[in-house]
TORDOKOL-842738 format. One record per residue (C-alpha): residue number from 0; residue in one letter; z negated, y, x negated. Coordinates in Angstrom, 1 decimal. Example, Ala and Ser with C-alpha at 12.3 -4.5 7.8 and 13.67 -1.06 7.14 Angstrom:
0;A;-7.8;-4.5;-12.3
1;S;-7.1;-1.1;-13.7
! end
This chain:
0;M;-111.0;12.0;-25.2
1;S;-111.2;9.3;-27.9
2;E;-112.0;5.8;-27.0
3;H;-115.3;6.2;-28.9
4;D;-116.3;9.2;-26.8
5;N;-115.2;7.7;-23.5
6;P;-118.2;6.6;-21.4
7;L;-116.1;3.8;-19.7
8;F;-115.9;0.2;-20.8
9;A;-112.8;-0.2;-23.0
10;T;-111.5;-3.1;-20.8
11;F;-108.2;-1.4;-19.6
12;A;-105.2;-0.3;-21.7
13;R;-104.5;2.6;-19.4
14;A;-101.2;4.6;-19.4
15;D;-101.5;8.2;-20.3
16;L;-101.1;9.5;-16.8
17;R;-103.7;11.5;-14.9
18;V;-102.8;11.3;-11.2
19;E;-103.9;14.0;-8.9
20;R;-102.5;13.0;-5.5
21;G;-100.2;10.6;-3.7
22;E;-97.6;11.1;-1.0
23;G;-95.9;8.0;0.5
24;V;-94.2;6.3;-2.4
25;W;-94.8;9.1;-4.8
26;L;-97.6;9.9;-7.2
27;V;-98.1;13.4;-8.6
28;T;-99.9;14.0;-11.9
29;E;-102.2;16.8;-12.8
30;D;-99.3;18.5;-14.7
31;G;-97.1;18.4;-11.6
32;R;-94.8;15.5;-12.5
33;R;-93.7;13.2;-9.6
34;F;-93.5;9.5;-10.2
35;L;-91.8;7.0;-7.9
36;D;-94.6;4.4;-7.4
37;F;-93.2;0.9;-7.3
38;T;-96.5;-0.5;-8.6
39;G;-98.3;0.3;-5.4
40;G;-101.8;-0.1;-6.9
41;I;-100.7;-3.6;-7.8
42;A;-99.5;-4.6;-4.3
43;V;-102.5;-2.8;-2.7
44;N;-101.0;0.4;-1.2
45;S;-99.2;-1.5;1.5
46;L;-98.5;1.7;3.5
47;G;-98.1;4.1;0.6
48;H;-100.3;7.0;-0.4
49;A;-102.1;9.1;2.2
50;H;-100.6;7.4;5.2
51;P;-101.7;9.6;8.1
52;H;-102.8;6.8;10.3
53;L;-105.0;5.4;7.6
54;V;-106.4;8.8;6.7
55;A;-107.3;9.5;10.3
56;A;-108.9;6.1;10.8
57;L;-111.1;6.4;7.6
58;S;-112.0;10.1;8.3
59;E;-113.0;9.3;11.9
60;Q;-115.1;6.4;10.9
61;A;-116.7;8.2;7.9
62;A;-118.0;10.9;10.3
63;R;-119.7;8.2;12.5
64;L;-121.0;5.3;10.4
65;W;-120.5;4.0;6.9
66;H;-122.7;1.0;6.3
67;V;-125.3;-1.1;8.2
68;S;-125.1;-4.5;6.4
69;N;-124.4;-7.8;8.0
70;L;-127.9;-8.0;9.4
71;F;-126.4;-6.5;12.5
72;Q;-123.2;-6.9;14.5
73;I;-120.2;-4.8;13.5
74;P;-117.7;-4.4;16.3
75;G;-114.9;-3.6;13.9
76;Q;-115.3;-7.0;12.2
77;E;-114.9;-8.8;15.5
78;R;-111.8;-6.8;16.3
79;L;-110.1;-7.3;12.9
80;A;-111.1;-10.9;12.7
81;A;-109.6;-11.6;16.2
82;R;-106.3;-9.9;15.2
83;L;-106.1;-11.9;11.9
84;V;-106.7;-15.1;13.9
85;E;-104.1;-14.2;16.4
86;A;-101.5;-13.5;13.7
87;S;-102.2;-16.6;11.6
88;F;-103.2;-20.3;11.4
89;A;-106.9;-19.4;11.2
90;D;-109.8;-19.6;13.7
91;K;-112.5;-18.0;11.5
92;V;-112.7;-15.1;9.1
93;F;-115.3;-13.9;6.4
94;F;-114.8;-10.4;5.1
95;T;-115.3;-9.4;1.5
96;N;-114.6;-6.4;-0.8
97;S;-112.0;-7.9;-3.1
98;G;-109.6;-10.7;-3.7
99;A;-111.9;-12.5;-6.2
100;E;-114.7;-12.5;-3.6
101;A;-112.3;-13.9;-1.0
102;L;-111.4;-16.7;-3.5
103;E;-115.1;-17.4;-4.2
104;C;-115.6;-17.7;-0.5
105;A;-112.5;-20.0;-0.2
106;I;-113.8;-22.3;-3.0
107;K;-117.3;-22.5;-1.5
108;T;-115.8;-23.2;1.9
109;A;-113.8;-26.1;0.6
110;R;-116.8;-27.6;-1.3
111;R;-119.1;-27.0;1.6
112;Y;-116.7;-28.7;4.0
113;Q;-116.7;-31.9;1.9
114;Y;-120.5;-31.7;1.6
115;V;-121.1;-31.6;5.4
116;S;-118.4;-34.2;5.9
117;G;-120.4;-36.7;4.0
118;H;-118.6;-36.3;0.6
119;P;-121.0;-34.3;-1.6
120;E;-119.3;-35.8;-4.7
121;R;-116.1;-33.9;-3.8
122;F;-116.3;-30.5;-5.5
123;R;-113.3;-30.3;-7.9
124;I;-110.3;-28.1;-7.1
125;V;-106.8;-28.8;-8.4
126;T;-105.1;-25.5;-9.5
127;F;-101.9;-24.6;-11.4
128;E;-101.0;-23.4;-14.8
129;G;-100.0;-19.7;-14.8
130;A;-102.3;-18.9;-11.8
131;F;-104.4;-15.8;-11.5
132;H;-107.3;-16.0;-9.0
133;G;-109.6;-13.2;-10.1
134;R;-112.1;-12.2;-12.8
135;T;-115.4;-13.8;-11.7
136;L;-116.6;-16.8;-13.7
137;A;-115.4;-19.2;-11.1
138;T;-112.0;-17.6;-10.5
139;I;-111.2;-17.4;-14.3
140;A;-112.0;-21.1;-14.5
141;A;-109.7;-21.7;-11.5
142;G;-106.9;-19.8;-13.2
143;G;-107.6;-21.6;-16.4
144;Q;-105.9;-19.0;-18.7
145;K;-107.4;-19.0;-22.2
146;K;-107.1;-15.2;-22.6
147;Y;-109.4;-14.6;-19.6
148;L;-111.9;-17.4;-20.4
149;E;-112.4;-16.6;-24.1
150;G;-115.9;-15.4;-25.0
151;F;-117.5;-16.0;-21.6
152;G;-119.3;-19.2;-22.4
153;P;-118.7;-22.6;-21.0
154;K;-115.9;-22.8;-18.4
155;V;-117.3;-23.2;-14.9
156;E;-116.9;-26.9;-14.1
157;G;-114.8;-28.2;-11.3
158;F;-111.2;-27.0;-11.8
159;D;-108.2;-29.2;-12.9
160;Q;-105.0;-27.4;-13.9
161;V;-101.6;-29.0;-13.6
162;A;-98.1;-27.7;-14.1
163;F;-96.8;-25.5;-11.3
164;G;-94.4;-27.3;-9.0
165;D;-94.8;-30.9;-10.1
166;I;-96.1;-33.1;-7.2
167;E;-96.5;-36.2;-9.3
168;L;-98.9;-34.4;-11.7
169;V;-100.8;-33.2;-8.7
170;R;-101.1;-36.7;-7.3
171;A;-102.4;-37.9;-10.7
172;A;-105.0;-35.2;-10.8
173;V;-106.4;-36.1;-7.4
174;G;-109.5;-38.3;-7.7
175;P;-112.7;-39.3;-5.9
176;E;-114.3;-35.9;-6.8
177;T;-111.4;-33.8;-5.6
178;A;-112.2;-31.4;-2.7
179;G;-109.0;-29.4;-2.4
180;I;-105.9;-27.9;-3.9
181;L;-105.6;-24.1;-4.6
182;I;-102.2;-22.5;-5.0
183;E;-100.5;-19.1;-4.8
184;P;-97.3;-19.5;-2.8
185;I;-95.9;-17.0;-5.3
186;Q;-97.6;-16.5;-8.6
187;G;-97.7;-12.7;-9.0
188;E;-99.5;-12.2;-12.3
189;G;-97.9;-15.4;-13.5
190;G;-94.4;-13.9;-13.4
191;V;-93.4;-13.8;-9.7
192;R;-92.8;-17.6;-9.7
193;S;-92.3;-19.0;-6.2
194;A;-93.4;-22.4;-5.1
195;A;-90.6;-24.3;-3.5
196;P;-91.1;-24.9;0.2
197;E;-90.7;-28.6;-0.3
198;F;-93.5;-28.6;-2.9
199;L;-95.8;-26.8;-0.5
200;R;-95.0;-29.3;2.2
201;Q;-95.8;-32.1;-0.3
202;L;-99.1;-30.5;-1.0
203;R;-99.9;-30.3;2.7
204;A;-99.1;-34.0;3.1
205;L;-101.2;-35.0;0.1
206;C;-104.2;-33.1;1.4
207;D;-103.8;-34.7;4.8
208;E;-103.6;-38.1;3.2
209;H;-106.7;-37.7;1.1
210;G;-108.8;-35.5;3.4
211;L;-108.5;-32.5;1.0
212;M;-108.6;-28.8;1.8
213;L;-105.3;-26.9;1.1
214;I;-106.2;-23.4;0.0
215;F;-103.7;-20.6;-0.4
216;D;-104.3;-17.6;-2.5
217;E;-102.4;-14.9;-0.6
218;V;-104.3;-12.0;-2.2
219;Q;-101.0;-10.5;-3.5
220;T;-98.5;-12.1;-1.1
221;G;-100.3;-11.5;2.2
222;V;-100.1;-8.8;5.0
223;G;-96.3;-8.3;4.9
224;R;-95.6;-8.3;1.2
225;T;-93.0;-11.1;1.4
226;G;-91.6;-9.9;4.7
227;R;-93.8;-12.2;6.8
228;F;-97.4;-11.5;7.7
229;F;-98.4;-14.3;5.3
230;A;-96.1;-16.0;2.8
231;Y;-97.0;-19.5;4.0
232;E;-94.8;-18.7;7.1
233;N;-91.7;-18.8;4.9
234;A;-92.3;-22.4;4.0
235;G;-93.6;-23.5;7.5
236;V;-96.8;-24.9;5.8
237;E;-100.2;-24.0;7.1
238;P;-103.2;-24.1;4.8
239;D;-106.8;-25.0;5.8
240;I;-108.2;-21.9;4.0
241;L;-106.6;-18.7;2.8
242;A;-107.8;-15.8;0.7
243;S;-106.4;-12.3;1.4
244;A;-107.0;-8.9;0.0
245;K;-105.0;-6.1;-1.7
246;G;-102.6;-4.9;1.1
247;I;-105.0;-5.7;3.9
248;G;-107.0;-2.6;3.1
249;G;-104.0;-0.4;2.2
250;G;-106.0;1.0;-0.7
251;F;-109.5;0.6;0.6
252;P;-111.5;-2.3;-1.1
253;L;-111.2;-5.1;1.4
254;G;-110.7;-8.8;1.4
255;A;-110.9;-11.7;3.8
256;C;-111.3;-15.5;3.7
257;L;-109.5;-17.2;6.6
258;A;-110.0;-20.8;7.7
259;T;-109.6;-23.2;10.5
260;A;-112.7;-24.0;12.5
261;E;-112.8;-27.5;11.0
262;A;-112.6;-26.1;7.4
263;A;-115.3;-23.5;8.1
264;K;-117.7;-25.9;9.8
265;G;-120.0;-26.0;6.8
266;M;-120.3;-22.2;6.5
267;T;-123.4;-21.9;8.7
268;A;-126.1;-19.2;8.7
269;G;-127.5;-18.6;5.2
270;T;-124.8;-20.5;3.3
271;H;-122.9;-17.4;2.2
272;G;-123.3;-13.7;2.4
273;T;-122.3;-10.2;1.3
274;T;-124.0;-6.8;1.5
275;F;-120.9;-4.5;1.6
276;G;-118.3;-7.0;2.9
277;G;-117.0;-6.1;6.4
278;N;-118.5;-2.6;6.3
279;P;-117.5;-0.2;9.1
280;L;-115.3;1.9;6.8
281;G;-113.3;-1.1;5.6
282;M;-113.0;-2.5;9.1
283;A;-111.6;0.8;10.4
284;V;-109.0;0.9;7.7
285;G;-108.1;-2.8;8.0
286;N;-107.5;-2.4;11.7
287;A;-105.4;0.7;11.0
288;V;-103.3;-1.3;8.6
289;L;-102.7;-4.0;11.2
290;D;-101.7;-1.3;13.7
291;V;-98.7;-0.6;11.5
292;V;-97.9;-3.9;10.0
293;L;-98.1;-5.9;13.2
294;A;-96.1;-3.3;15.2
295;D;-92.9;-4.6;16.7
296;G;-90.0;-4.4;14.2
297;F;-92.1;-3.4;11.2
298;L;-91.7;-6.7;9.2
299;D;-88.1;-6.9;10.3
300;E;-87.6;-3.6;8.5
301;V;-89.5;-4.8;5.4
302;R;-87.2;-7.8;5.2
303;H;-84.1;-5.6;5.6
304;T;-85.2;-3.1;2.9
305;A;-86.3;-6.0;0.6
306;L;-82.8;-7.6;0.8
307;L;-81.2;-4.3;-0.1
308;F;-83.5;-3.9;-3.1
309;K;-83.1;-7.4;-4.4
310;Q;-79.3;-7.4;-4.0
311;S;-79.1;-4.1;-5.9
312;L;-81.3;-5.4;-8.7
313;A;-79.2;-8.6;-8.9
314;S;-76.1;-6.4;-9.5
315;L;-77.8;-5.1;-12.7
316;K;-77.6;-8.5;-14.2
317;D;-73.8;-8.3;-14.1
318;R;-73.7;-4.7;-15.5
319;F;-76.4;-5.1;-18.1
320;P;-76.4;-8.8;-19.1
321;D;-77.9;-7.8;-22.5
322;I;-81.0;-6.3;-20.7
323;V;-81.4;-8.2;-17.4
324;E;-81.9;-11.9;-17.5
325;E;-83.1;-12.8;-14.0
326;V;-84.3;-11.3;-10.6
327;R;-86.8;-13.3;-8.6
328;G;-89.3;-13.1;-5.8
329;E;-89.5;-12.6;-2.0
330;G;-89.7;-9.6;0.2
331;L;-91.1;-6.6;-1.7
332;L;-92.7;-8.8;-4.3
333;I;-89.8;-8.7;-6.8
334;G;-89.7;-9.6;-10.4
335;L;-87.1;-8.6;-13.0
336;K;-87.1;-10.6;-16.2
337;P;-85.7;-8.4;-19.0
338;R;-84.3;-9.6;-22.3
339;V;-86.5;-7.0;-24.0
340;P;-90.3;-7.0;-23.9
341;N;-91.5;-6.2;-20.4
342;G;-93.9;-3.6;-21.8
343;Q;-90.9;-1.8;-23.3
344;F;-89.1;-2.0;-20.0
345;V;-92.1;-0.6;-18.1
346;E;-92.5;2.2;-20.6
347;T;-88.8;3.1;-20.4
348;L;-89.1;3.3;-16.6
349;R;-92.0;5.6;-17.0
350;R;-89.9;8.0;-19.0
351;H;-87.6;8.1;-16.0
352;Q;-90.7;8.8;-13.8
353;M;-90.9;5.5;-12.2
354;L;-93.8;3.1;-12.2
355;A;-93.7;-0.7;-12.3
356;A;-96.2;-3.4;-13.3
357;P;-95.9;-6.0;-16.1
358;A;-96.6;-9.7;-15.3
359;G;-96.6;-13.0;-17.1
360;D;-93.4;-14.8;-18.4
361;N;-92.2;-11.4;-19.6
362;V;-91.5;-10.2;-16.1
363;V;-91.6;-6.6;-14.6
364;R;-93.0;-6.5;-11.1
365;F;-91.7;-4.1;-8.4
366;L;-94.3;-3.7;-5.6
367;P;-93.4;-0.7;-3.6
368;P;-95.2;0.2;-0.4
369;L;-93.9;-1.7;2.6
370;V;-92.9;1.6;4.2
371;V;-90.4;2.3;1.4
372;S;-87.1;3.6;2.8
373;A;-83.5;2.6;2.0
374;D;-83.0;6.0;0.4
375;E;-86.1;5.6;-1.7
376;V;-84.8;2.2;-2.8
377;R;-81.5;3.8;-3.8
378;E;-83.5;6.4;-5.8
379;A;-85.4;3.7;-7.5
380;M;-82.2;1.9;-8.4
381;N;-80.9;5.1;-10.0
382;R;-84.0;5.2;-12.2
383;I;-83.9;1.5;-13.0
384;E;-80.2;1.7;-13.9
385;A;-80.9;4.7;-16.1
386;A;-83.6;2.7;-17.9
387;C;-81.3;-0.3;-18.4
388;A;-78.6;2.0;-19.8
389;E;-81.1;3.5;-22.2
390;L;-82.3;0.1;-23.3
391;S;-78.8;-1.2;-23.6
392;A;-77.7;1.7;-25.8
393;G;-80.7;1.2;-28.0
394;S;-79.9;-2.5;-28.2
395;S;-76.4;-1.8;-29.2
396;E;-77.5;0.7;-31.9
397;S;-79.9;-1.9;-33.3
398;S;-77.2;-4.5;-33.4
399;A;-74.8;-2.1;-35.2
400;A;-77.3;-1.2;-37.8
! end
């Protein structure tokens, strides 16, 4: 079908793959090809494709009740919220359908906190260059990237971008109208760039000093992706507010805004809402995801497998120095920065029937399901090495010519 005849908005540059079904870490196309999926729905399919526990939970709930709206109590919300609170810094949870909605809730929670605390003038949020917080008008303003802002009218007011990792620039950006600081512990779309633990600790101290809300965007890093339930645990720094999505639903649209009781004190009846957020289907799947991710030993295994994968990728830098520049990231959020265009690297992997995702700073992201096995990591390495060898041979031929 030509682009002209396609009834869909032309907003995605889609790969020419028509996927029929998924099995664990594998995707099978309509023509029967099997692809090793290290894109994971962009860090969404935390337990892989068609995980039996998730399938059973969704099927059972679908046969009973799909939707009632938040006009009524939803027991699954209370259970999932209690489990998230028990496993994190938070006291309160608001459920959404996506990461962008979770960030909108987080931004509103920070502003509302300042309002009810007697500081209605405090509404601005300090954010960081290279960030990606979603595609709503507020979240593209928070991210500040020109390519996402262009053509959508005046930028939503209230966001001040500074360089990632520079505490003095953050200090300079904080003023009498500042309500909080919003940061991804690891910039996923921005190139798998990790914030130094010391920098996160400095942000926490700065927020405490000025009465600001520290907001973590853990849409991509949360729910086990870095080997901890949330990435903030790696730095030992607790935020006031946190946005989560992607892996929390294991493939079902689900997000959550977590906050301390103090941070959420302004979010009273009628101040925020959602029709679909926290629906019984999403709650059933979210609870099923936590059944697996919070089970004893699961995150230990994630860290073990992630170490194997990252060490194996690091060895490619020695064997293919003309192709591999750097390996970065934590847990199973790993970035490989090639010396060729990342799109070319991703396309070469696809020829070897392996899927990965591009990111900023010319990085290729590997985001396998958290259930990936050591054997599947070794199979992935075979394909990545084959792609490197192919690109290296092509590079050599170009140089010779």
